[in-house]
C-alpha positions as CSV (number, residue, x, y, z in Angstrom):
1,X,4.8,37.3,3.6
2,X,6.8,33.8,4.5
3,X,8.8,31.8,1.7
4,X,8.5,28.0,1.7
5,X,9.8,25.3,0.3
6,X,7.8,25.7,-3.4
7,X,8.0,21.4,-3.7
8,X,6.1,21.3,-0.5
9,X,3.8,23.7,-1.2
10,X,2.5,23.0,-4.7
11,X,1.3,19.6,-2.8
12,X,-2.2,19.3,-1.8
13,X,-3.2,18.8,2.1
14,X,-2.7,15.3,3.4
15,X,-6.6,13.9,1.4
16,X,-7.2,11.6,4.6
17,X,-8.7,14.3,7.5
18,X,-11.2,16.0,4.9
19,X,-12.3,12.6,3.9
20,X,-12.9,11.7,7.6
21,X,-14.2,15.5,8.5
22,X,-17.1,14.7,5.7
23,X,-17.9,11.5,7.7
24,X,-17.9,13.8,11.0
25,X,-20.7,15.6,9.2
26,X,-23.0,12.6,8.8
27,X,-26.0,12.9,11.1
28,X,-26.6,9.2,11.5
29,X,-30.2,8.7,10.1
30,X,-28.9,5.9,7.7
31,X,-27.5,4.2,10.4
32,X,-23.9,3.8,12.2
33,X,-21.3,5.5,9.6
34,X,-19.3,2.8,7.0
35,X,-15.6,4.2,7.4
36,X,-14.2,2.1,4.2
37,X,-11.8,5.1,3.6
38,X,-7.8,4.6,5.3
39,X,-6.6,1.0,5.1
40,X,-6.4,-0.2,9.0
41,X,-7.1,-3.4,10.2
42,X,-11.0,-3.5,11.4
43,X,-9.6,-5.9,14.0
44,X,-7.3,-5.5,16.5
45,X,-3.9,-6.7,17.5
46,X,-3.2,-10.5,18.9
47,X,-3.2,-10.1,22.8
48,X,0.6,-11.8,22.4
49,X,2.1,-8.7,20.4
50,X,0.2,-6.3,22.6
51,X,2.4,-8.2,25.7
52,X,5.4,-7.8,23.9
53,X,4.7,-4.8,22.8
54,X,4.7,-3.7,26.3
55,X,7.1,-5.6,27.4
56,X,9.8,-4.0,25.1
57,X,8.6,-0.7,25.0
58,X,9.2,-0.9,29.1
59,X,12.5,-2.2,29.2
60,X,15.8,-0.1,29.4
61,X,17.3,-2.2,26.5
62,X,15.8,-0.5,23.6
63,X,15.8,2.9,25.0
64,X,18.8,3.9,23.2
65,X,19.5,4.4,19.8
66,X,19.9,0.9,17.7
67,X,21.3,0.0,14.3
68,X,20.4,2.1,11.8
69,X,19.8,-1.0,9.2
70,X,17.6,-2.8,12.2
71,X,17.6,-4.9,15.1
72,X,19.3,-8.0,13.5
73,X,16.8,-10.3,15.3
74,X,14.1,-8.4,13.4
75,X,16.4,-8.3,10.1
76,X,16.9,-12.3,10.6
77,X,13.4,-13.3,11.2
78,X,11.8,-10.8,8.1
79,X,14.7,-12.7,5.9
80,X,13.9,-15.9,6.7
81,X,10.2,-15.6,6.5
82,X,10.7,-13.8,2.7
83,X,12.7,-17.0,2.1
84,X,9.9,-18.8,3.0
85,X,7.3,-17.6,1.1
86,X,9.4,-16.5,-2.0
87,X,11.1,-20.1,-2.0
88,X,14.5,-17.8,-2.3
89,X,17.2,-17.7,-0.4
90,X,17.5,-13.8,1.6
91,X,19.4,-13.1,4.2
92,X,19.2,-10.1,7.1
93,X,22.2,-8.4,4.5
94,X,19.1,-7.9,2.3
95,X,17.4,-6.2,4.9
96,X,16.9,-2.4,6.0
97,X,13.8,-1.9,8.7
98,X,12.1,1.5,7.9
99,X,9.7,3.4,10.1
100,X,6.8,2.3,8.0
101,X,6.7,1.5,4.3
102,X,6.1,4.8,3.4
103,X,9.9,5.6,4.6
104,X,10.3,2.5,2.8
105,X,9.5,3.8,-0.4
106,X,11.1,7.6,0.2
107,X,14.7,5.5,0.3
108,X,14.1,3.1,-2.2
109,X,13.6,6.2,-4.3
110,X,16.5,8.3,-3.3
111,X,19.0,6.2,-3.4
112,X,18.1,5.4,-6.5
113,X,17.4,8.9,-8.4
114,X,17.9,12.4,-7.6
115,X,16.7,15.5,-8.2
116,X,15.5,16.2,-12.1
117,X,15.7,12.5,-12.5
118,X,12.4,10.1,-13.2
119,X,10.3,7.5,-12.0
120,X,7.5,5.9,-13.4
121,X,4.0,4.9,-11.5
122,X,0.8,3.2,-12.7
123,X,-2.1,4.9,-13.5
124,X,-3.7,5.2,-10.9
125,X,-0.9,5.6,-8.6
126,X,-0.8,5.5,-4.8
127,X,-1.2,9.2,-4.0
128,X,1.2,9.0,-0.9
129,X,4.4,7.9,-3.9
130,X,3.6,10.2,-6.0
131,X,4.0,13.6,-3.6
132,X,7.4,11.8,-2.3
133,X,8.2,12.2,-6.1
134,X,7.4,15.8,-5.8
135,X,8.6,17.3,-3.1
136,X,12.0,15.5,-4.0
137,X,11.8,16.5,-7.2
138,X,11.7,13.8,-8.7
139,X,9.8,13.7,-12.1
140,X,7.1,11.2,-12.6
141,X,5.7,9.7,-15.9
142,X,3.0,7.5,-16.0
143,X,1.9,3.8,-17.5
144,X,-2.1,3.5,-18.3
145,X,-4.0,0.7,-16.6
146,X,-6.6,-0.4,-18.4
147,X,-9.9,-0.2,-16.2
148,X,-11.2,-3.5,-18.8
149,X,-8.5,-5.4,-17.5
150,X,-8.3,-4.9,-14.3
151,X,-6.7,-2.5,-13.9
152,X,-3.6,-4.6,-14.8
153,X,-0.7,-2.5,-16.0
154,X,-0.1,-3.0,-19.8
155,X,3.3,-4.7,-20.8
156,X,3.6,-2.5,-24.1
157,X,2.7,0.5,-22.4
158,X,5.8,0.0,-20.1
159,X,8.0,-1.4,-22.9
160,X,6.9,2.0,-24.3
161,X,7.6,4.4,-21.2
162,X,11.4,2.9,-20.8
163,X,13.4,4.8,-22.2
164,X,16.7,5.3,-21.6
165,X,17.5,7.4,-18.5
166,X,14.5,6.3,-16.6
167,X,15.6,5.5,-12.8
168,X,13.1,3.1,-11.8
169,X,9.8,1.9,-12.5
170,X,7.4,1.4,-9.0
171,X,4.6,-0.9,-9.1
172,X,1.9,-2.2,-6.1
173,X,0.9,-5.3,-5.7
174,X,-1.5,-6.3,-4.3
175,X,-2.5,-2.8,-5.9
176,X,-3.4,0.6,-4.0
177,X,-5.7,1.6,-4.6
178,X,-7.5,-0.8,-6.8
179,X,-6.5,-3.8,-5.4
180,X,-5.5,-5.3,-8.9
181,X,-3.2,-8.4,-8.0
182,X,-0.6,-8.7,-10.5
183,X,0.1,-12.2,-12.0
184,X,3.3,-13.7,-11.5
185,X,4.3,-14.0,-15.5
186,X,3.4,-10.5,-15.7
187,X,5.8,-9.2,-12.8
188,X,8.6,-11.5,-14.9
189,X,8.1,-9.7,-17.9
190,X,7.8,-6.3,-16.8
191,X,11.1,-7.0,-14.4
192,X,13.3,-8.2,-17.5
193,X,11.6,-4.6,-19.3
194,X,13.3,-3.0,-16.5
195,X,16.7,-5.0,-16.5
196,X,17.6,-4.4,-20.3
197,X,16.5,-1.0,-19.7
198,X,18.7,-0.5,-16.2
199,X,15.9,0.5,-14.4
200,X,15.2,-0.8,-10.9
201,X,12.0,-2.2,-10.4
202,X,10.3,-0.8,-7.1
203,X,7.6,-3.1,-5.9
204,X,5.5,-2.1,-2.6
205,X,3.7,-5.3,-1.4
206,X,2.4,-3.4,1.8
207,X,-0.8,-6.2,1.2
208,X,0.9,-9.2,0.6
209,X,-0.2,-11.0,3.1
210,X,-3.8,-10.4,1.9
211,X,-3.4,-12.5,-1.4
212,X,-5.8,-15.1,-0.5
213,X,-4.5,-18.4,0.4
214,X,-3.2,-21.4,-2.0
215,X,-2.3,-18.6,-4.7
216,X,1.3,-19.7,-4.3
217,X,4.3,-17.0,-4.2
218,X,3.6,-13.7,-5.7
219,X,6.2,-13.6,-7.9
220,X,9.5,-15.3,-8.2
221,X,11.6,-12.2,-8.9
222,X,14.4,-12.7,-5.7
223,X,15.4,-16.0,-7.6
224,X,16.3,-14.3,-10.6
225,X,19.6,-14.1,-10.8
226,X,21.2,-10.9,-10.1
227,X,18.0,-10.2,-8.7
228,X,20.0,-7.6,-6.2
229,X,21.3,-5.3,-9.0
230,X,17.5,-4.0,-10.3
231,X,14.5,-5.2,-7.6
232,X,13.8,-3.6,-4.3
233,X,10.9,-4.8,-2.1
234,X,8.9,-3.0,0.3
235,X,7.0,-4.4,3.0
236,X,4.5,-2.8,6.0
237,X,3.9,-4.7,9.6
238,X,1.3,-2.9,9.7
239,X,-1.4,-4.5,7.9
240,X,-0.5,-8.0,8.6
241,X,0.3,-7.4,13.0
242,X,-2.3,-4.5,13.2
243,X,0.3,-2.2,14.5
244,X,0.2,0.9,12.3
245,X,0.4,3.5,15.0
246,X,4.0,1.7,15.2
247,X,5.5,2.5,11.8
248,X,7.2,-0.1,10.9
249,X,8.2,-1.7,7.0
250,X,11.1,-3.3,5.1
251,X,12.9,-3.0,2.6
252,X,14.6,-6.4,0.5
253,X,17.5,-5.6,-1.5
254,X,20.9,-6.1,-2.4
255,X,24.0,-5.2,0.2
256,X,25.0,-2.8,-2.0
257,X,21.8,-0.7,-1.8
258,X,21.0,-1.7,2.0
259,X,24.3,0.3,2.2
260,X,23.4,3.7,0.8
261,X,20.1,3.3,2.3
262,X,21.8,3.2,5.8
263,X,23.2,6.9,4.3
264,X,19.5,8.3,4.3
265,X,18.0,6.5,7.2
266,X,20.7,8.1,8.9
267,X,19.9,11.4,8.0
268,X,15.7,10.6,7.9
269,X,15.9,8.6,11.8
270,X,18.7,6.9,12.5
271,X,16.6,3.6,13.2
272,X,13.0,2.4,12.7
273,X,11.3,2.4,16.9
274,X,13.2,-0.4,18.3
275,X,10.3,-1.8,20.6
276,X,8.0,-2.2,18.2
277,X,11.2,-4.4,16.0
278,X,11.6,-6.6,19.2
279,X,7.7,-7.3,19.5
280,X,7.8,-8.2,15.8
281,X,10.8,-10.7,15.1
282,X,9.1,-12.6,18.5
283,X,5.0,-12.0,16.3
284,X,6.5,-13.4,12.8
285,X,7.4,-16.8,13.7
286,X,4.7,-16.9,16.4
287,X,1.5,-16.0,14.9
288,X,2.0,-17.5,11.4
289,X,-1.9,-19.4,12.1
290,X,-3.5,-16.3,12.9
291,X,-2.2,-14.3,10.2
292,X,-3.6,-17.5,8.2
293,X,-6.7,-16.3,9.9
294,X,-7.1,-13.1,9.3
295,X,-6.2,-13.5,5.5
296,X,-9.4,-16.3,5.4
297,X,-11.4,-13.5,7.6
298,X,-10.5,-10.7,4.9
299,X,-11.8,-13.1,1.6
300,X,-14.9,-13.3,3.6
301,X,-15.4,-9.7,3.6
302,X,-13.9,-9.4,-0.1
303,X,-16.7,-12.1,-1.2
304,X,-19.3,-9.6,1.1
305,X,-18.5,-7.4,-1.1
306,X,-18.2,-8.9,-4.2
307,X,-22.5,-9.9,-3.5
308,X,-23.0,-6.3,-2.7
309,X,-22.1,-5.0,-6.0
310,X,-23.4,-8.2,-8.1
311,X,-27.1,-6.8,-6.7
312,X,-26.7,-3.1,-7.7
313,X,-27.7,-1.7,-10.5
314,X,-24.9,1.2,-12.3
315,X,-22.5,1.0,-9.2
316,X,-19.6,-1.8,-11.4
317,X,-17.1,-3.7,-9.3
318,X,-14.3,-3.0,-11.6
319,X,-11.1,-4.0,-9.7
320,X,-10.9,-6.0,-5.8
321,X,-8.0,-7.7,-3.6
322,X,-6.5,-8.0,-0.7
323,X,-7.4,-4.5,1.0
324,X,-9.0,-3.1,-1.4
325,X,-11.9,-2.3,-4.2
326,X,-12.1,0.0,-6.9
327,X,-15.6,1.0,-7.7
328,X,-17.5,2.7,-11.2
329,X,-20.0,5.0,-9.4
330,X,-23.0,5.6,-11.5
331,X,-22.4,8.8,-12.5
332,X,-20.6,9.6,-15.3
333,X,-20.6,13.9,-15.9
334,X,-19.8,14.4,-11.8
335,X,-16.4,13.9,-10.2
336,X,-16.1,11.1,-7.7
337,X,-14.6,13.7,-4.8
338,X,-18.0,15.3,-5.0
339,X,-19.7,11.5,-5.1
340,X,-17.9,10.4,-2.1
341,X,-18.4,13.7,0.0
342,X,-22.0,12.9,-0.7
343,X,-21.9,9.3,0.1
344,X,-20.1,10.5,3.7
345,X,-22.1,12.7,4.4
346,X,-25.7,11.0,3.4
347,X,-25.1,7.6,3.4
348,X,-22.6,7.6,6.0
349,X,-20.2,5.7,4.0
350,X,-16.7,6.8,4.0
351,X,-14.1,6.2,0.8
352,X,-11.9,7.6,-1.1
353,X,-12.7,9.5,-4.4
354,X,-10.3,8.4,-7.7
355,X,-9.5,11.7,-8.4
356,X,-6.6,11.5,-5.2
357,X,-5.6,9.1,-7.3
358,X,-4.6,10.2,-10.9
359,X,-5.8,12.2,-13.7
360,X,-9.1,10.3,-15.0
361,X,-10.1,8.7,-11.9
362,X,-13.1,10.7,-11.9
363,X,-15.2,8.2,-12.0
364,X,-14.3,5.5,-9.1
365,X,-13.9,5.6,-5.7
366,X,-11.8,3.5,-3.6
367,X,-13.7,1.2,-1.1
368,X,-11.4,0.2,2.0
369,X,-13.5,-2.7,2.7
370,X,-10.9,-4.8,5.0
371,X,-11.8,-2.0,7.8
372,X,-15.1,-3.4,8.0
373,X,-16.6,-7.4,9.1
374,X,-18.9,-8.9,6.6
375,X,-22.3,-8.1,8.3
376,X,-21.4,-4.8,7.8
377,X,-20.2,-4.4,4.5
378,X,-23.8,-6.2,4.0
379,X,-25.2,-3.0,5.2
380,X,-24.0,-0.7,1.2
381,X,-26.4,-2.5,-0.9
382,X,-29.5,-1.0,0.7
383,X,-27.9,2.3,1.7
384,X,-26.3,2.7,-2.3
385,X,-29.5,1.1,-3.6
386,X,-31.5,4.1,-1.8
387,X,-29.0,6.5,-2.8
388,X,-29.1,9.8,-4.5
389,X,-27.7,12.9,-5.3
390,X,-28.5,15.8,-3.6
391,X,-30.0,18.0,-6.9
392,X,-29.1,15.3,-9.2
């Protein structure tokens, strides 16, 4: 019998392919399949983005290895963007470009923690972050989030969990899976607790561009004196520019941490995809208006889902924001994995079960509502109203 790394063999198979397989078993009886599973933009990239990607991919200038930290043109453009979003002073030296935000998290976790160390996360959690820590041998402890407080992390629970030796606290806002957007003052209080404990705050903001317009800066942590020694920001270009297949993300951190991450990146991948970096560097300033329009479109989709849920009996919208809604299903004694499977196969609604996001989440389903337009989302009302679990 072959022997494999036990840290890997203990992991469950990737969850999304199994969910998509449920959708393939749907017979179409209720109408077209409504895919609310994987978080992918439900509209195409801007035509200019496709042009710039094609031009860069066809250029010999980007066929060789690039700088480990990322193309200088993208690091500069993104630093300027971050400075504008947060009203802070951020430079290219604070930016590391990665191959997607999952890789950004791997780099951040490895830079501040090693096998046997512990990182705090919330429950529910983003499953790829949990499995990343598991395969690295990094311990994980969980801070509960109250569903009746919109799944926001409890500040006193975090205070109690921040014991000496906790290397980092990893948060996601807007949250995956719940969609909850963490208030500015809550993030400030959490950051201060982390600083007092000598713990890094890792904040994944993959979906920040879809916070409703007029909300102001998502936080003020980049304006805190000495933030470079306590805060790590993660980001993805996938959702805002509709290019998840090009795998591009970024880390915002102090130069000392960026220096450590460069060592990790050199062994993981050497550099992120170069042609996509060149295209995104052009798109950041040029497509700002297009991105604002998309934010408004996502708000319409969120409003459509709120309308649907307000008219349903038994189904409860527990939290919503940016890309996701976390919904309590009306079957209290049945695990969400079973409910999600039957929703896909019988009603043609593909979503992720709460079971995948942590213990105690069996009553919930994650709807990635940004995948579908408002008209499609409104179809959920009839399908959920008429849905009955087989054998129940």
